[in-house]
Residue frames relative to the residue before (quaternion, step in Angstrom):
aa qw qx qy qz dx dy dz
M 1.0000 0.0000 0.0000 0.0000 0.00 0.00 0.00
L 0.3055 -0.7306 0.5714 0.2154 3.61 -0.82 0.80
I 0.1783 -0.8000 0.5718 0.0346 3.54 -1.15 0.81
I 0.0286 -0.7147 0.6962 0.0614 3.61 -1.08 0.72
N 0.0898 -0.7297 0.6754 0.0577 3.54 -0.90 1.01
I 0.4175 -0.7700 0.4171 0.2424 3.55 -0.14 1.33
A 0.6874 0.5103 -0.2551 0.4494 3.53 0.94 -1.08
K 0.7494 0.3855 -0.2263 0.4885 3.56 0.93 -0.81
D 0.7333 0.4295 -0.2164 0.4805 3.65 1.00 -0.78
F 0.8088 0.2674 -0.1259 0.5084 3.54 1.09 -0.60
S 0.6989 -0.3734 0.2776 0.5432 3.55 0.53 -1.24
E 0.4809 -0.6575 0.5044 0.2865 3.55 -1.17 0.71
I 0.7514 0.2499 -0.1177 0.5992 3.50 1.33 -0.57
P 0.1704 -0.8142 0.5503 0.0720 3.63 0.11 1.27
G 0.4437 -0.7304 0.4739 0.2122 3.54 -1.05 0.75
A 0.7525 -0.3859 0.3080 0.4358 3.50 -1.21 -0.66
R 0.8162 -0.3096 0.1961 0.4466 3.60 -1.14 -0.40
F 0.8544 0.1580 -0.0056 0.4950 3.51 0.47 -1.31
R 0.6568 -0.5173 0.3708 0.4043 3.57 -1.19 0.62
E 0.6540 0.5219 -0.3114 0.4505 3.59 0.98 -0.80
D 0.5837 0.5698 -0.3607 0.4522 3.63 1.21 -0.29
G 0.7162 -0.3861 0.2879 0.5050 3.68 1.12 -0.36
E 0.7331 -0.4179 0.3286 0.4241 3.48 -1.35 -0.04
Y 0.8745 0.1893 -0.1538 0.4192 3.44 -1.41 0.57
S 0.2085 0.8220 -0.4960 0.1869 3.50 1.11 0.84
G 0.6670 -0.4933 0.4063 0.3831 3.51 -1.39 0.20
E 0.6323 0.5165 -0.3109 0.4867 3.50 1.09 -0.78
E 0.6501 0.4927 -0.3300 0.4751 3.71 0.94 -0.76
F 0.6625 0.4946 -0.3309 0.4549 3.59 0.94 -0.82
R 0.6289 0.5557 -0.3141 0.4438 3.56 0.95 -0.89
E 0.7476 0.4426 -0.2019 0.4521 3.52 0.69 -1.21
D 0.7840 0.3739 -0.1808 0.4614 3.52 0.79 -1.05
Y 0.7802 0.3169 -0.1347 0.5223 3.67 1.03 -0.73
L 0.7654 0.4106 -0.2459 0.4303 3.54 0.50 -1.22
I 0.6855 0.4982 -0.3142 0.4279 3.67 0.60 -1.00
P 0.6614 0.5086 -0.3182 0.4501 3.68 0.84 -0.76
K 0.6961 0.4464 -0.2656 0.4956 3.46 0.96 -0.93
F 0.6279 0.5347 -0.3350 0.4556 3.56 1.01 -0.71
E 0.6623 0.4803 -0.3099 0.4844 3.62 0.93 -0.79
E 0.6322 0.5300 -0.3246 0.4628 3.56 1.06 -0.62
A 0.6341 0.5221 -0.2986 0.4860 3.51 1.09 -0.77
L 0.6126 0.5219 -0.3375 0.4883 3.72 1.01 -0.94
K 0.6840 0.5255 -0.2891 0.4151 3.56 0.76 -1.12
A 0.7398 0.3954 -0.1967 0.5076 3.57 1.02 -0.95
K 0.3360 -0.7522 0.4897 0.2855 3.57 1.39 -0.17
E 0.4320 0.6604 -0.4555 0.4121 3.51 1.01 1.14
K 0.5068 -0.5841 0.5082 0.3791 3.55 -1.28 0.15
L 0.2567 -0.6933 0.6400 0.2093 3.51 -1.39 0.37
F 0.2165 -0.7881 0.5685 0.0938 3.60 -0.58 1.17
I 0.1360 -0.7778 0.6122 0.0411 3.64 -0.77 1.13
D 0.1350 -0.7881 0.6002 0.0213 3.56 -0.56 1.22
F 0.1725 -0.8043 0.5625 0.0829 3.66 -0.58 1.10
D 0.5101 0.6576 -0.4331 0.3462 3.63 1.13 -0.27
G 0.7565 0.3668 -0.3403 0.4213 3.46 -1.29 0.83
G 0.5771 0.5490 -0.3892 0.4627 3.61 1.32 -0.03
Y 0.3723 -0.7270 0.5382 0.2076 3.44 -1.22 0.66
G 0.8256 -0.2327 0.0316 0.5131 3.52 0.53 1.33
Y 0.1699 -0.7835 0.5920 0.0820 3.56 -0.96 0.92
L 0.3359 -0.7252 0.5601 0.2182 3.66 -0.68 0.97
I 0.6066 -0.5756 0.4186 0.3542 3.52 -1.17 0.71
S 0.6397 0.5502 -0.2966 0.4474 3.48 1.07 -0.90
F 0.6183 0.5436 -0.3185 0.4699 3.61 1.05 -0.68
L 0.7294 0.4512 -0.2548 0.4467 3.47 0.79 -1.21
E 0.6608 0.5077 -0.3128 0.4559 3.57 0.98 -0.81
E 0.6618 0.5035 -0.3157 0.4570 3.63 0.93 -0.74
A 0.7026 0.4752 -0.2741 0.4533 3.50 1.00 -0.87
F 0.7842 0.3219 -0.1615 0.5053 3.57 0.74 -1.02
G 0.6642 0.4499 -0.3198 0.5041 3.52 0.91 -0.78
G 0.6006 0.5688 -0.3379 0.4490 3.57 1.13 -0.61
L 0.6127 0.5447 -0.3105 0.4811 3.51 1.16 -0.85
A 0.6850 0.5097 -0.2534 0.4546 3.58 0.97 -0.94
R 0.6289 0.5171 -0.3284 0.4788 3.54 1.32 -0.50
I 0.6721 0.4544 -0.2933 0.5057 3.57 1.26 -0.34
Y 0.7505 0.2403 -0.0990 0.6077 3.57 1.13 -0.84
D 0.5851 -0.5519 0.4290 0.4111 3.58 -1.11 0.29
S 0.5577 -0.6310 0.4131 0.3467 3.58 -0.93 0.83
K 0.6369 0.5244 -0.3604 0.4352 3.62 0.99 -0.73
I 0.6277 0.5235 -0.3395 0.4654 3.60 1.03 -0.72
V 0.6570 0.5380 -0.2968 0.4368 3.56 0.97 -0.88
L 0.6633 0.4837 -0.2520 0.5124 3.56 1.05 -1.03
N 0.6982 0.4421 -0.3067 0.4723 3.66 0.91 -0.61
T 0.6793 0.4911 -0.2632 0.4777 3.64 1.19 -0.39
L 0.7357 0.4043 -0.2185 0.4975 3.53 1.01 -0.80
E 0.0009 0.7309 -0.6758 -0.0953 3.52 -1.25 0.56
F 0.2384 -0.7990 0.5418 0.1056 3.55 -1.08 0.71
K 0.1086 -0.7583 0.6393 0.0673 3.42 -1.42 0.50
S 0.1775 0.7527 -0.6185 0.1393 3.60 -0.90 0.99
E 0.1120 -0.7984 0.5910 0.0287 3.50 -0.08 1.34
E 0.6499 0.5468 -0.3135 0.4247 3.62 1.05 -0.73
E 0.7918 0.0542 0.0128 0.6083 3.64 0.95 -0.77
K 0.2482 -0.8346 0.4789 0.1120 3.58 0.23 1.35
A 0.6354 0.5579 -0.3137 0.4321 3.65 0.98 -0.88
L 0.5275 0.6837 -0.3771 0.3349 3.57 1.15 -0.42
I 0.5963 0.5843 -0.3003 0.4613 3.46 1.13 -0.92
E 0.7177 0.4411 -0.2715 0.4654 3.60 0.69 -1.05
K 0.5839 0.5643 -0.3565 0.4621 3.58 1.11 -0.67
V 0.6821 0.4850 -0.2819 0.4691 3.55 0.79 -1.06
Q 0.6486 0.5146 -0.3196 0.4608 3.58 0.87 -0.88
N 0.6536 0.4922 -0.3259 0.4736 3.58 0.97 -0.75
Y 0.6412 0.5003 -0.3510 0.4640 3.70 0.90 -0.71
I 0.6396 0.5161 -0.3298 0.4646 3.57 1.10 -0.52
K 0.6531 0.5291 -0.2730 0.4680 3.48 1.02 -0.99
N 0.7714 0.3831 -0.1618 0.4816 3.60 0.95 -0.97
A 0.3830 0.7295 -0.4789 0.3029 3.63 1.22 0.19
K 0.2163 -0.7595 0.5926 0.1588 3.56 -0.89 0.81
K 0.4992 -0.6306 0.5122 0.3014 3.50 -1.06 0.98
V 0.4034 -0.6436 0.5982 0.2552 3.56 -1.19 0.80
Q 0.3493 -0.7623 0.5157 0.1757 3.59 -0.85 1.00
């Protein structure tokens, strides 16, 4: 199983939605960390485990851009079937992220 621990592998303090909004944005995380690992997991037919613990708060804009953005590139069912989530520190976070994935609208 492939793993991304956001706090250790990316930032303990994730930023806002877009790169232009500042450091550690959801867009940066998606493009530079999430997509490469996601594609690796798809190729290997493995799960990608996302660990949210250790971070100091996740903005809605970060989460929607990272995970909703992934579902706008790939089918939301493929994303949900490939990703597994852990959040002991904020249990409701997992449901929020799953909803961002389910409700992501494809870019035409």
